[in-house]
ROZAZA-779276 format. One line per field, with one value per atom (N, C-alpha, C): residue number from 1; chain; atom name; z, x, y. Coordinates in steps of 0.001 Angstrom, whole numbers, plus 524288, in hexadecimal, padded with zeros to 5 digits. Layout:
N
num <- c(NUM:...)
chaine <- c(A:...)
atome <- c(CA:...)
c3 <- c(Z:...)
c1 <- c(X:...)
c2 <- c(Y:...)
***
This chain:
253
num <- c(1:1:1:2:2:2:3:3:3:4:4:4:5:5:5:6:6:6:7:7:7:8:8:8:9:9:9:10:10:10:11:11:11:12:12:12:13:13:13:14:14:14:15:15:15:16:16:16:17:17:17:18:18:18:19:19:19:20:20:20:21:21:21:22:22:22:23:23:23:24:24:24:25:25:25:26:26:26:27:27:27:28:28:28:29:29:29:30:30:30:31:31:31:32:32:32:33:33:33:34:34:34:35:35:35:36:36:36:37:37:37:38:38:38:39:39:39:40:40:40:41:41:41:42:42:42:43:43:43:44:44:44:45:45:45:46:46:46:47:47:47:48:48:48:49:49:49:50:50:50:51:51:51:52:52:52:53:53:53:54:54:54:55:55:55:56:56:56:57:57:57:58:58:58:59:59:59:60:60:60:61:61:61:62:62:62:63:63:63:64:64:64:65:65:65:66:66:66:67:67:67:68:68:68:69:69:69:70:70:70:71:71:71:72:72:72:73:73:73:74:74:74:75:75:75:76:76:76:77:77:77:78:78:78:79:79:79:80:80:80:81:81:81:82:82:82:83:83:83:84:84:84:85:85:85:86:86:86:87:87:87:88:88:88:89:89:89:90:90:90:91:91:91:92:92:92:93:93:93:94:94:94:95:95:95:96:96:96:97:97:97:98:98:98:99:99:99:100:100:100:101:101:101:102:102:102:103:103:103:104:104:104:105:105:105:106:106:106:107:107:107:108:108:108:109:109:109:110:110:110:111:111:111:112:112:112:113:113:113:114:114:114:115:115:115:116:116:116:117:117:117:118:118:118:119:119:119:120:120:120:121:121:121:122:122:122:123:123:123:124:124:124:125:125:125:126:126:126:127:127:127:128:128:128:129:129:129:130:130:130:131:131:131:132:132:132:133:133:133:134:134:134:135:135:135:136:136:136:137:137:137:138:138:138:139:139:139:140:140:140:141:141:141:142:142:142:143:143:143:144:144:144:145:145:145:146:146:146:147:147:147:148:148:148:149:149:149:150:150:150:151:151:151:152:152:152:153:153:153:154:154:154:155:155:155:156:156:156:157:157:157:158:158:158:159:159:159:160:160:160:161:161:161:162:162:162:163:163:163:164:164:164:165:165:165:166:166:166:167:167:167:168:168:168:169:169:169:170:170:170:171:171:171:172:172:172:173:173:173:174:174:174:175:175:175:176:176:176:177:177:177:178:178:178:179:179:179:180:180:180:181:181:181:182:182:182:183:183:183:184:184:184:185:185:185:186:186:186:187:187:187:188:188:188:189:189:189:190:190:190:191:191:191:192:192:192:193:193:193:194:194:194:195:195:195:196:196:196:197:197:197:198:198:198:199:199:199:200:200:200:201:201:201:202:202:202:203:203:203:204:204:204:205:205:205:206:206:206:207:207:207:208:208:208:209:209:209:210:210:210:211:211:211:212:212:212:213:213:213:214:214:214:215:215:215:216:216:216:217:217:217:218:218:218:219:219:219:220:220:220:221:221:221:222:222:222:223:223:223:224:224:224:225:225:225:226:226:226:227:227:227:228:228:228:229:229:229:230:230:230:231:231:231:232:232:232:233:233:233:234:234:234:235:235:235:236:236:236:237:237:237:238:238:238:239:239:239:240:240:240:241:241:241:242:242:242:243:243:243:244:244:244:245:245:245:246:246:246:247:247:247:248:248:248:249:249:249:250:250:250:251:251:251:252:252:252:253:253:253)
chaine <- c(A:A:A:A:A:A:A:A:A:A:A:A:A:A:A:A:A:A:A:A:A:A:A:A:A:A:A:A:A:A:A:A:A:A:A:A:A:A:A:A:A:A:A:A:A:A:A:A:A:A:A:A:A:A:A:A:A:A:A:A:A:A:A:A:A:A:A:A:A:A:A:A:A:A:A:A:A:A:A:A:A:A:A:A:A:A:A:A:A:A:A:A:A:A:A:A:A:A:A:A:A:A:A:A:A:A:A:A:A:A:A:A:A:A:A:A:A:A:A:A:A:A:A:A:A:A:A:A:A:A:A:A:A:A:A:A:A:A:A:A:A:A:A:A:A:A:A:A:A:A:A:A:A:A:A:A:A:A:A:A:A:A:A:A:A:A:A:A:A:A:A:A:A:A:A:A:A:A:A:A:A:A:A:A:A:A:A:A:A:A:A:A:A:A:A:A:A:A:A:A:A:A:A:A:A:A:A:A:A:A:A:A:A:A:A:A:A:A:A:A:A:A:A:A:A:A:A:A:A:A:A:A:A:A:A:A:A:A:A:A:A:A:A:A:A:A:A:A:A:A:A:A:A:A:A:A:A:A:A:A:A:A:A:A:A:A:A:A:A:A:A:A:A:A:A:A:A:A:A:A:A:A:A:A:A:A:A:A:A:A:A:A:A:A:A:A:A:A:A:A:A:A:A:A:A:A:A:A:A:A:A:A:A:A:A:A:A:A:A:A:A:A:A:A:A:A:A:A:A:A:A:A:A:A:A:A:A:A:A:A:A:A:A:A:A:A:A:A:A:A:A:A:A:A:A:A:A:A:A:A:A:A:A:A:A:A:A:A:A:A:A:A:A:A:A:A:A:A:A:A:A:A:A:A:A:A:A:A:A:A:A:A:A:A:A:A:A:A:A:A:A:A:A:A:A:A:A:A:A:A:A:A:A:A:A:A:A:A:A:A:A:A:A:A:A:A:A:A:A:A:A:A:A:A:A:A:A:A:A:A:A:A:A:A:A:A:A:A:A:A:A:A:A:A:A:A:A:A:A:A:A:A:A:A:A:A:A:A:A:A:A:A:A:A:A:A:A:A:A:A:A:A:A:A:A:A:A:A:A:A:A:A:A:A:A:A:A:A:A:A:A:A:A:A:A:A:A:A:A:A:A:A:A:A:A:A:A:A:A:A:A:A:A:A:A:A:A:A:A:A:A:A:A:A:A:A:A:A:A:A:A:A:A:A:A:A:A:A:A:A:A:A:A:A:A:A:A:A:A:A:A:A:A:A:A:A:A:A:A:A:A:A:A:A:A:A:A:A:A:A:A:A:A:A:A:A:A:A:A:A:A:A:A:A:A:A:A:A:A:A:A:A:A:A:A:A:A:A:A:A:A:A:A:A:A:A:A:A:A:A:A:A:A:A:A:A:A:A:A:A:A:A:A:A:A:A:A:A:A:A:A:A:A:A:A:A:A:A:A:A:A:A:A:A:A:A:A:A:A:A:A:A:A:A:A:A:A:A:A:A:A:A:A:A:A:A:A:A:A:A:A:A:A:A:A:A:A:A:A:A:A:A:A:A:A:A:A:A:A:A:A:A:A:A:A:A:A:A:A:A:A:A:A:A:A:A:A:A:A:A:A:A:A:A:A:A:A:A:A:A:A:A:A:A:A:A:A:A:A:A:A:A:A:A:A:A:A:A:A:A:A:A:A:A:A:A:A:A:A)
atome <- c(N:CA:C:N:CA:C:N:CA:C:N:CA:C:N:CA:C:N:CA:C:N:CA:C:N:CA:C:N:CA:C:N:CA:C:N:CA:C:N:CA:C:N:CA:C:N:CA:C:N:CA:C:N:CA:C:N:CA:C:N:CA:C:N:CA:C:N:CA:C:N:CA:C:N:CA:C:N:CA:C:N:CA:C:N:CA:C:N:CA:C:N:CA:C:N:CA:C:N:CA:C:N:CA:C:N:CA:C:N:CA:C:N:CA:C:N:CA:C:N:CA:C:N:CA:C:N:CA:C:N:CA:C:N:CA:C:N:CA:C:N:CA:C:N:CA:C:N:CA:C:N:CA:C:N:CA:C:N:CA:C:N:CA:C:N:CA:C:N:CA:C:N:CA:C:N:CA:C:N:CA:C:N:CA:C:N:CA:C:N:CA:C:N:CA:C:N:CA:C:N:CA:C:N:CA:C:N:CA:C:N:CA:C:N:CA:C:N:CA:C:N:CA:C:N:CA:C:N:CA:C:N:CA:C:N:CA:C:N:CA:C:N:CA:C:N:CA:C:N:CA:C:N:CA:C:N:CA:C:N:CA:C:N:CA:C:N:CA:C:N:CA:C:N:CA:C:N:CA:C:N:CA:C:N:CA:C:N:CA:C:N:CA:C:N:CA:C:N:CA:C:N:CA:C:N:CA:C:N:CA:C:N:CA:C:N:CA:C:N:CA:C:N:CA:C:N:CA:C:N:CA:C:N:CA:C:N:CA:C:N:CA:C:N:CA:C:N:CA:C:N:CA:C:N:CA:C:N:CA:C:N:CA:C:N:CA:C:N:CA:C:N:CA:C:N:CA:C:N:CA:C:N:CA:C:N:CA:C:N:CA:C:N:CA:C:N:CA:C:N:CA:C:N:CA:C:N:CA:C:N:CA:C:N:CA:C:N:CA:C:N:CA:C:N:CA:C:N:CA:C:N:CA:C:N:CA:C:N:CA:C:N:CA:C:N:CA:C:N:CA:C:N:CA:C:N:CA:C:N:CA:C:N:CA:C:N:CA:C:N:CA:C:N:CA:C:N:CA:C:N:CA:C:N:CA:C:N:CA:C:N:CA:C:N:CA:C:N:CA:C:N:CA:C:N:CA:C:N:CA:C:N:CA:C:N:CA:C:N:CA:C:N:CA:C:N:CA:C:N:CA:C:N:CA:C:N:CA:C:N:CA:C:N:CA:C:N:CA:C:N:CA:C:N:CA:C:N:CA:C:N:CA:C:N:CA:C:N:CA:C:N:CA:C:N:CA:C:N:CA:C:N:CA:C:N:CA:C:N:CA:C:N:CA:C:N:CA:C:N:CA:C:N:CA:C:N:CA:C:N:CA:C:N:CA:C:N:CA:C:N:CA:C:N:CA:C:N:CA:C:N:CA:C:N:CA:C:N:CA:C:N:CA:C:N:CA:C:N:CA:C:N:CA:C:N:CA:C:N:CA:C:N:CA:C:N:CA:C:N:CA:C:N:CA:C:N:CA:C:N:CA:C:N:CA:C:N:CA:C:N:CA:C:N:CA:C:N:CA:C:N:CA:C:N:CA:C:N:CA:C:N:CA:C:N:CA:C:N:CA:C:N:CA:C:N:CA:C:N:CA:C:N:CA:C:N:CA:C:N:CA:C:N:CA:C:N:CA:C:N:CA:C:N:CA:C:N:CA:C:N:CA:C:N:CA:C:N:CA:C:N:CA:C:N:CA:C:N:CA:C:N:CA:C:N:CA:C:N:CA:C:N:CA:C:N:CA:C:N:CA:C:N:CA:C:N:CA:C:N:CA:C:N:CA:C:N:CA:C:N:CA:C:N:CA:C:N:CA:C:N:CA:C:N:CA:C:N:CA:C:N:CA:C:N:CA:C:N:CA:C:N:CA:C:N:CA:C:N:CA:C:N:CA:C:N:CA:C:N:CA:C:N:CA:C:N:CA:C:N:CA:C:N:CA:C)
c3 <- c(3736C:3700A:36A92:368AB:36376:35F87:35CA0:35909:35498:352F5:34EB5:35032:3553F:356F7:355E9:35539:35401:34EA4:34B3E:345FF:345A9:34A1A:34A22:34781:343F5:3413D:33CAA:33B87:33728:332AF:32E09:32986:3272F:323F1:3214E:31DC2:31B1A:317AB:31AD9:31F6D:322C0:324B5:32608:327BA:3234A:31E8E:31A06:31906:319F7:31960:31D4F:3222E:32637:324BA:322E8:32176:31CDA:318FF:3147D:315F9:3194B:31B0D:31E4D:32156:32481:32111:31CB2:31929:3168A:314D0:31264:31642:31B0E:31F0D:3205A:32038:3215B:31D43:31849:31417:31447:3150E:31583:31A1D:31E81:32311:32224:31F1E:31DF6:31A7E:31717:313A4:3165A:31916:31B4E:32119:323B7:32946:32C89:329F7:32CB5:32933:32B68:3282D:32B52:32EC5:331B3:334DC:3379B:33AFF:33814:33313:33008:32CF9:32AEC:3275F:32A19:32E02:33067:3331C:335AF:3380C:3341C:32F2C:32B3B:32A93:32B4C:32ADF:33030:33438:3395D:33C27:33BF8:33EE3:33D43:33821:336B1:33883:3393C:33AAE:34088:34375:34911:34C89:34A33:34D4B:34E58:350A9:35160:3561B:35A2E:35F23:35EC1:35C12:35C00:357DE:354BE:35048:351FD:355D6:35784:359AD:35D1E:35ECE:35A5A:356AB:35238:34F1E:34DE9:34AD2:34DE2:352FB:3562E:35606:3565C:3564D:350D3:34CE9:34790:345B7:347A7:34612:347ED:34C05:34DC4:3497F:34699:34244:33DC8:33C17:3378C:338B3:33D71:33EB5:33F5B:34173:341D3:33C69:338F5:33391:330F9:331D3:32F7F:331BB:336DD:33959:3375B:33681:33472:32EC8:32BB7:32630:32580:32921:328A5:32D21:32F9B:33474:333DD:32F4F:32E9B:32E77:32E15:32DB7:332EA:33709:33C05:33E66:33FF9:342C5:3489C:34AE7:3504C:35424:35360:35708:35750:352E5:352E9:354DF:353C2:355B7:35BAF:35E04:363B9:36607:36394:3656D:36589:3613C:360E5:364E8:3655E:368F5:36EA3:3700E:37577:376F1:37345:3745B:37407:3706D:36F3F:3728D:3747C:3773B:37C00:37F83:38415:38296:37ECB:37D52:37A0F:37757:37472:3783A:37CAC:380A7:38269:3833F:384D8:38095:37BAF:37756:376A3:37707:3766D:37AD4:37F96:38400:38342:38169:38063:37C4E:37855:37440:37686:37A78:37CD9:37FF5:380F4:3842A:38135:37D0D:37A9E:374C1:37295:36CF1:36AA1:3665F:36430:35F19:35E1D:35939:358C8:35D10:35CE6:35BE4:35E6B:35D91:357E7:355A4:35030:34C84:34DBB:34A7B:34A99:34F49:34FD5:34D36:34E2D:34BF2:34602:343E3:33E38:33BBA:33E18:33BFD:33C1A:34056:340C4:33C92:33B93:337AC:33239:3311E:32BF7:32AE1:32EDE:32E16:32EFF:33103:3326F:32DAE:32945:324A0:3226F:3213E:31F5B:3235B:3286B:32C77:32C86:32C32:32C38:32779:322E6:31E27:31E8B:320E7:32195:3253B:3298B:32D3E:32AD6:327BA:32524:3213F:31E96:31AD1:31D7D:32261:32562:328C9:327D4:32A8D:3300D:3316B:336B8:33727:33B86:33CAE:34294:34469:34A05:34B30:34F77:35124:354D9:3577E:35B0F:35F87:36194:365E8:36417:35F9B:35D82:35C58:35A55:35932:35E33:3625E:36756:369A0:36973:36B9D:3688B:36364:36029:36106:36213:362D8:367D8:36BA5:37071:36F14:36BEC:36A45:366B7:3633E:35FB6:362C9:3670F:36A39:36C25:36DEA:36FB4:36B3A:366BB:36239:3604A:35F97:35D74:3613F:36650:36A20:369C5:36828:36848:3631D:35EBC:359AA:355C9:35187:34D0B:348C6:3468C:34253:343CB:348B2:34A6C:3485F:3459F:34378:33FA8:33D27:33972:33C30:3412C:34421:344C2:345F9:34692:3417F:33D21:33814:33770:338B2:33827:33BAF:3407B:34427:34236:34056:33E78:339AD:33640:331A4:33327:336FA:338CE:33B90:33DB8:34065:33C9A:3378C:333A5:330FB:3325F:32FD6:32AA0:326FB:321D0:31FF6:31C13:3196E:31CFC:31BF1:31EEA:324AF:325F6:32B6E:32E9E:32C3F:32EE2:32FDB:32BDB:32C42:33079:3304C:333DE:33988:33A72:33FCA:34204:33ECD:34071:34223:33F1A:3405A:34578:34634:34AFF:34FD1:34F7B:353D5:354C9:35094:35106:3536E:352C8:35539:35B2B:35D53:3630B:3650A:36251:363E8:363A6:35FA5:35F1E:3639B:3654B:369B6:36EA2:36F5F:373E9:373B0:36F28:36E99:36F9B:36D44:36DE9:373A0:3764E:37BDD:37F0A:37DF3:380C6:37F88:37A83:37901:37B7B:37BB0:37E04:383CC:38698:38C35:38D35:389A7:38A4E:388D5:38681:38553:3806F:37CB3:377F5:37349:3744C:37025:370A1:36D75:36D86:368A5:367E0:36375:35E3A:35DE6:358F9:35793:35B67:35A7E:358AD:35B61:35A11:354C8:353AE:34EBF:34A13:34A45:345E7:3458E:34A05:34A06:3478C:348CB:34681:340A5:33F08:3396B:3367D:33869:335D3:33603:33A95:33B44:337D8:33794:3347C:32EA4:32CDF:3275A:325E1:32995:3287A:3286C:32A7B:32B07:325FD:3217F:31CC4:31A58:31C2C:319A7:319C6:31E24:31E9C:31AD4:319F5:31668:310BC:30F89:30A54:309A9:30DC7:30D87:30CFF:30F54:30F1C:30978:30615:30093:2FE18:2FFB7:2FDA5:2FFE5:3051B:307C8:305EA:30546:303D3:2FE48:2FB23:2F5BF:2F50F:2F963:2F92B:2FADA:2F7C7:2F969:2FE88:301AF:306D0:30664:3027C:3022D:300E9:2FDD6:2FCA5:3018B:3045E:30929:30D2D:30DA8:31152:30FC5:30AAC:308D4:30A36:309BA:30B2C:310F7:31422:319C5:31AFE:31846:31929:317DD:31385:311FE:31615:31805:31BE6:320EB:32286:3273C:326A8:32229:32147:32110:31E20:31DAE:32301:32602:32B3C:32EA9:32E2B:3311D:32F92:32A8B:328A8:32ADF:32AEF:32D16:332E0:335C8:33B58:33C38:33934:339B3:3382C:333E3:3322F:3363D:33868:33C58:34130:342E1:34771:3464C:341A6:34032:33FB9:33D9B:33CDC:34206:3460C:34B2A:34D9A)
c1 <- c(5A8C5:5A995:5AB28:5AF93:5B169:5AF2E:5AB30:5A895:5AC23:5AFC5:5B345:5B6A3:5B792:5BAA3:5B7C6:5B2A8:5AF95:5B0BC:5B32A:5B498:5BA56:5BCEA:5C275:5C34E:5C715:5C851:5C4BC:5C107:5BD5D:5BEEC:5BF9E:5C13F:5BCAB:5BDF2:5B9E7:5B699:5B909:5B627:5B241:5B3DF:5B060:5ABD4:5ACE5:5A8B2:5A4DA:5A6DF:5A371:5A01E:5A253:59F5E:59ADF:59BF9:597ED:593B4:59552:59193:58E31:5909D:58DA7:589B3:58B49:587AB:58344:58482:5807F:57C40:57DD4:579FF:576B2:57937:57660:57285:5745B:57109:56C77:56D5B:56935:564E6:56666:56282:55F9C:5628E:56015:55C45:55DE3:55A85:555A9:55635:551A9:54DBD:54FA7:54C2D:54A13:54D83:54C16:54AD2:54C16:54B14:54F87:55398:557F0:55CAD:56143:565EB:56AE3:56B08:56FD1:5719B:56DFB:56F64:57196:57033:57221:57707:57748:57B7F:5804B:57F83:58401:587CF:585FF:589DF:58DB8:58C31:58FA6:59498:59443:598E9:59B1E:597DB:599AE:59CE4:59B0F:59DBC:5A375:5A4C1:5AA4B:5AD89:5AB18:5ADFE:5AE95:5AA5D:5AA6E:5A985:5A87C:5A730:5A15C:59F9C:59A05:597C7:59AD8:598BC:5960E:59864:595D9:591A0:59092:58D0B:58774:58566:58000:57F48:582C2:58237:582B1:58648:586D7:581C9:57F93:57AC8:57637:5760B:571C6:571B5:57657:57699:57596:5781B:57768:571CA:56F31:569C6:56619:56793:5644F:563DF:56815:567FF:5649B:565BB:562F0:55D26:55BD8:55656:55360:555FF:5537E:5526A:55637:55583:55102:550D3:54CB9:5475A:5471F:54227:5401B:54395:541F3:54027:542FA:54197:53C58:53AF6:5362E:5325C:532B0:52FC9:529E3:527D4:52228:52042:523E6:5226D:522F0:524CB:525B8:5209A:52070:51BF3:51D19:51B13:51C64:51AA4:51611:513FE:51786:518F7:51C54:521CE:523A3:528C2:528CF:524AC:52452:5241B:52132:520DB:52644:52921:52E51:53204:5321A:535CC:534A3:52FB6:52E48:53007:52FAA:53129:53707:539A7:53F19:54313:541CA:545B3:547FF:544D0:54729:54AD8:54951:54CAD:55152:550C3:55529:55983:5580F:55BED:55EEC:55C1C:55E9D:56248:56076:563A4:56899:56820:56CAB:57094:56E9B:57218:574D2:571F4:57446:57891:577DA:57BD9:580FD:580AB:58579:58854:585C7:5881C:58936:5861D:58651:58755:5893B:589D7:58497:58302:57DD8:57E1C:58276:582F9:57ED6:57DE5:579F3:57490:57353:56E3A:56DA4:571D4:5719B:57094:572D8:57206:56C52:56A0A:5648E:560F4:5620A:55EC1:55F01:563C4:5645C:56175:561E3:55F1F:5593C:55761:551C8:54FFF:5533A:551C7:5517C:55520:55537:55025:54E11:5493E:5445E:54526:54096:53D68:54019:53D40:539AB:53BAE:53807:533D8:5353F:5315E:52D29:52EDB:52B09:52775:529B8:52689:522B0:52468:520F2:51C6A:51DB2:519A3:515E3:51814:514BD:51114:51321:50FF4:50B3D:50C0A:507C7:504E8:505E3:50307:504E5:509B9:50BB4:50E1C:50D23:50FA8:50FC3:512C2:512E1:5101A:50D3D:50A9D:50E06:50BA4:50E95:51102:50E24:51038:514E4:51462:518B6:51D71:51C7D:520C6:523A5:520AE:52308:52641:5241B:526E4:52BF1:52B97:53037:5344D:5328A:53627:53954:53742:53A3B:53F33:53EA6:54335:546C7:54479:547A2:54AEA:548E0:54BB9:550E4:550DF:555BB:559A3:557BC:55B20:55D67:55A1F:55BFB:55FA4:55EF9:5626B:567FE:568B9:56DEA:57031:56DBD:56FCD:56F8B:5726A:571F0:56F1F:56B1C:56854:56316:5616D:55C6B:557C5:558C6:55479:5511F:5535C:55044:54C05:54CDE:548B8:54411:5452F:540F9:53DF5:540B5:53E04:53A23:53BDB:53870:533AC:53475:53020:52C34:52E22:52AA3:52790:52A27:5276F:52358:52499:520C9:51C3B:51D32:51909:51598:516F0:5138D:5159E:51A46:51C6C:51EDB:51EB7:520EC:523B9:52739:529A2:52C48:52B39:52DBF:52C41:527BE:5262A:529F0:52C1F:53001:534F2:536C6:53B94:53B14:536C1:53607:5357D:5324F:5315E:53645:53914:53E03:541DA:5422B:545D5:5446A:53F60:53DAC:53EE5:53DDE:53F0A:544ED:547E6:54D87:5504C:54E27:55081:55076:54BE8:54B6D:54EAC:54E6A:55171:5574B:558E3:55E62:5603A:55CFE:55E63:55F23:55BAB:55C1B:56140:5628A:56759:56C2E:56C4A:570D0:5716F:56D19:56D54:56FD1:56E3E:57079:57648:577B5:57D31:5807E:57E4E:5811E:58210:57E15:57E9B:5828D:582C5:5864A:58BEA:58CCA:59212:59480:59150:5939B:5933A:5919B:5914B:59601:599FF:59EBA:59F3A:5A3DB:5A4C9:5A406:5A5D3:5A555:59F9D:59C83:596F1:59435:59511:5926D:59438:5994C:59B5C:59902:59903:596D9:590EC:58E4C:5889E:5871B:589F9:588D2:589DD:58E27:58F5E:58AF5:58965:5854D:58012:57EC8:579C0:57911:57D17:57CB1:57C7B:57F94:57F7E:57A2C:577A8:572C2:56DFC:56E70:569DC:566B5:56921:565F1:563B1:5656F:563D2:55E03:55B79:555DB:552AE:55458:55172:55232:556D6:5579F:55437:553F5:550F5:54B21:54937:5439C:541B5:54513:543A2:54284:54581:544A7:53FAF:53F0C:53AB7:53572:534F4:52FE8:52E49:531ED:530B8:53094:530EF:53170:52C52:52A43:52597:52688:52257:522DA:52510:52353:5252A:52AFD:52CEF:53286:53597:5339C:5362F:53656:5320A:531D9:535C5:53657:53A1F:53FAD:540CF:545FE:546F8:54301:54381:544BB:54210:542F9:5489E:54A93:54FF4:553C3:552D4:55652:5564E:551BF:55169:554CD:55465:55772:55D45:55EB8:5643F:56679:56375:56534:56610:56298:5633A:5682A:56952:56E15:572E7:572D9:57746:57815:573CD:57439:57684:5749C:5769A:57C6A:57DBC:58339:586B5:584CD:587E5:588C9:584AC:5853A:588E3:58871:58BB3:59177:5925E:597B2:59A7E:59775:599E1:59BBD)
c2 <- c(1AAB2:1A623:1A7F5:1A618:1A76F:1A38C:1A53C:1A1A5:19FE5:1A353:1A1D2:19D2E:19C86:19802:192E2:19346:18EA2:18C6B:18F9E:18DDA:18C54:18BDE:18A7E:1853A:1851B:18042:17F18:18286:181C9:18569:18345:18666:1895F:18D39:19047:18CD2:1891E:18582:18250:18096:17D82:180CF:185B6:18935:18A43:18AD0:18BA0:186C3:18228:17D4D:17D1F:17E9A:17EC2:182B0:1874E:18B54:1899C:1871D:18543:18120:17D7C:1796E:17BC9:17FE2:18279:184DB:1873D:1898E:18555:18124:17CCD:17A69:17971:17713:17AA1:17FBB:1837A:1834A:1830F:182CA:17D96:17950:1742C:17421:17664:17699:179CE:17E01:18135:17E78:17B09:1781C:17340:17080:16B6C:16B9C:16FF6:1705F:16E51:16C79:16A02:16A17:16AB8:16AB7:16B49:16F29:17042:16B92:1690A:164B2:16013:15F7A:15B0C:15C69:16138:1629B:164DE:1683B:16ADB:16727:162E9:15F5E:15D19:15CC5:15A8B:15DC5:162F1:16644:167BE:167BF:16963:16539:16055:15C32:15B9A:15B98:15B38:15FE3:16460:16918:169C4:168EB:16A26:16566:160DC:15C46:15BFA:157AB:156C3:159A4:15A53:15C45:16195:1657D:16AA0:16B49:1673F:167E2:16916:1663E:16733:16CBA:16EAD:1741D:1780E:17717:17AAA:17AE9:17668:17640:1788C:1779F:179BB:17FB0:18218:187D3:189EC:187A5:18998:188DB:184C9:183CF:18813:18AE7:18F3F:1935F:1942D:197E8:195DD:1910B:18EF0:18E2A:18C5F:18B8C:190AF:194AC:199D2:19BFA:19B71:19D26:19A3D:19522:191E4:19341:19426:19582:19AB8:19E70:1A387:1A313:19FEC:19F55:19C9E:19909:195ED:196F8:19B8C:19C84:19BDE:19CEA:19C83:196DB:19320:18D9E:18AAD:18D42:18A98:188BC:183BE:1819C:18232:18661:187CC:18399:18170:17D8E:178CA:176AD:1720E:17364:17813:179A9:179BA:17BB4:17BE8:1766D:172ED:16D7E:16AFC:16B90:1691F:16B7F:170A6:17328:171D5:171CA:17090:16B10:16770:161FF:16124:163F9:162C5:165BF:16A55:16D7D:16AB7:16870:165D2:16161:15E34:159D4:15BA4:16002:1623E:163C2:165EF:16757:16283:15E3E:15960:15754:15787:155A1:158DA:15E0E:16175:16098:15FEA:15EDC:1599E:155C0:150A7:150EF:15459:154E9:156D3:15A29:15C2E:157FF:1538E:14F72:14A66:1495E:14438:1448A:14044:13FB2:13E0D:1408C:13F5C:13C39:13989:1369A:13253:12F82:12B5F:12D7D:131FB:1346F:13629:1383C:139FD:13568:130EC:12C48:12A94:12A70:128DD:12CD5:131E2:13608:135E6:13566:13555:130D4:12C31:127A7:12882:12AE6:12BEF:12FC9:133B8:1379E:13539:131B5:12F4B:12C57:129B9:126BE:12A15:12EED:13214:133C7:134BF:13690:13254:12D94:12994:12839:12862:1274D:12B7C:1307A:134C1:1346F:13323:132BE:12E31:129E3:12569:126C9:1295A:12AE6:12ED9:13276:1364F:133AA:12FA4:12CBC:12A3E:128B9:12653:12A4C:12F51:13374:1349F:132F4:133E8:13950:13BE7:140E2:1418A:14565:1466B:14B8F:14B94:15054:1536B:15728:15A7B:15759:1538C:15072:14D3A:14ABD:147A6:14B03:14FB7:15350:154C9:155C2:15729:152BD:14DFF:14973:1486E:1489F:147B8:14BFA:150B6:15513:15482:151A9:150A4:14DA3:1498F:14689:149A6:14CC2:14FF4:153E0:155DC:159A2:15772:1528E:1501A:14FBC:14E0A:14D40:15263:1565B:15B4F:15E0D:15D12:15F80:15D99:158B4:1566F:154CE:15643:154AA:15928:15899:15C20:15923:15B63:158CC:1569F:1576D:1553F:15852:15C9F:15FB5:15CAC:158B8:155B4:1528E:1515A:14EBE:15267:15750:15B23:15BDA:15BE0:15C3E:157CA:1530D:14E7F:14EF4:150D5:15174:1557F:159E4:15E02:15C3D:15952:1575D:15354:14FFF:14C24:14EC5:1536E:15655:1595D:1592A:15B84:16055:16224:166CB:16556:16900:16820:16D02:16C40:1709E:17485:17991:17DB9:17DA1:17B63:17AFE:177BE:1739F:17061:1738B:17654:17962:17D8B:1807A:184DD:18315:17F18:17D3F:17AB5:177CC:17581:179C0:17DF0:1822E:184D8:185F0:1888D:18548:18032:17CA9:17C64:17C0D:17B49:17FF6:1849D:1893D:188A9:18755:186D7:18246:17DD9:1794C:17A8A:17D74:17EED:1824F:185F7:18952:18608:18235:17EB7:17BAB:17974:1766F:179C8:17E5B:181C9:18353:18437:18584:18127:17C51:177DA:17744:177BE:1773F:17B93:1804B:184AA:183D3:18227:18123:17CC2:178F7:17488:175D3:17A63:17C1F:179E7:17813:175D0:17988:17E61:1824C:185E9:184E2:18806:18B57:18D9F:19120:18E5D:1897F:1869D:185B5:1841C:1831E:18811:18C62:19149:1934F:19302:19506:1922D:18CFC:189F8:18AA3:18AF9:18BAA:190DF:19505:19A2B:19A2A:197B2:19760:194A9:1901A:18D08:18FE3:19211:194A0:19968:19CA3:1A171:1A048:19C7A:19AF7:198BB:19609:1934C:196E9:19B9E:19F08:19FC5:1A0DF:1A1C1:19CD2:19842:19362:19266:193AA:1929F:195EE:19ABB:19E2E:19C80:19A64:19822:1934D:1901E:18B41:18C40:19083:19195:1921E:1943A:194CE:18F80:18B81:1863B:183CA:18459:181C2:183C6:188DC:18B28:189C1:187FB:18673:18089:17DC1:17811:1756A:171BA:16EDC:16BF8:16B52:168DA:16358:1604E:15AE9:15AA4:15E6A:15E90:16009:163DF:16599:1612A:15E4A:159E8:155B2:154C0:150E4:15287:15793:1598B:158BD:159E0:1590F:15357:14FCB:14A3C:148BC:14ABF:14995:14B98:15058:152A9:14F76:14D8E:14A51:1456F:142D2:13E0F:13F42:14354:144BC:14635:1492B:14A8F:145CF:141F9:13D24:13A3D:13A1B:1378E:13A40:13F7C:14266:14121:140C2:13F90:13A1D:13650:130F8:130CA:13355:13361:135F8:13A64:13D1D:139D3:1371A:133BB:12F27:12CE0:12870:12A0C:12ECE:130A9:131A9:132E1:133CA:12EC2)
***
C-alpha cells in the first residue's frame, strides 16, 4: 500500500492545516478529555468527504489516547475502566459494523441534542445529590458502546458518564483515555475486516496521530495547575460544544 497516494489531490497548505488542527485538538483533548472527535471533522470533511472520517479518527485516536494515558497514568481508575469496557465492547462491535452499512446522520442529530442538554441536566441532578453507581455506569456504557462504534465525537458521552460516576479532574482524562484505547482497537479491527481502511485513511490517521503525540504532555502542565471546579467547567463547555458540532454536522448532511 502506497501511503503517499492517500494524500493525492491534497495541497501542502491543506496538509499543514490538518496538522495544525491535530496539534490544537490534542492539547484541547489533554485538558478537556475530548477534542479530536469534535475538531478534526471540521477540516477533514471538506478535504476527504464524510465517509472516511470515522475510521481516520479511530486510528489517529490510538496515538493521542496512548499519549494521554501515559501522561496521566497515575490517575486512571482501573475499576471503572473495566466496568465500562466490559459493557461497551460487544455493542461497540455492533455500532462499528453498522457504520460500515448505514448513514449515521440521524443518530448524530439525536446524540448532539442529548449532549447539549446533558450538562444542565447533570448539574441539576448533582444539585439534588443524584449520581450513578457501578451498575448504572455499566448499563449506560452498553448504549454508549453502540454510539461510539458508529460515530465520531461520542467521547463526550463517556466524559459525562465518568463524571456522573464520581470522577473529577485528571481522573476523568486518564480513565477516558485508557478506555478509549481498547475501544479504538476494537473499532479499527471491525473497520479493517470490513475493508474500509485504505491508503487515504491510514495516511491521514498517521499524520494526525503523530502530530498529536506531544499534545497530552503539554496539556498535563495546565491540568495539574488547574483547580478541580475550573477543570469541570471546561469539561462542561466541551460537552456542549461537541454536541453543537454533532447537530450541525448532521443538519449539514
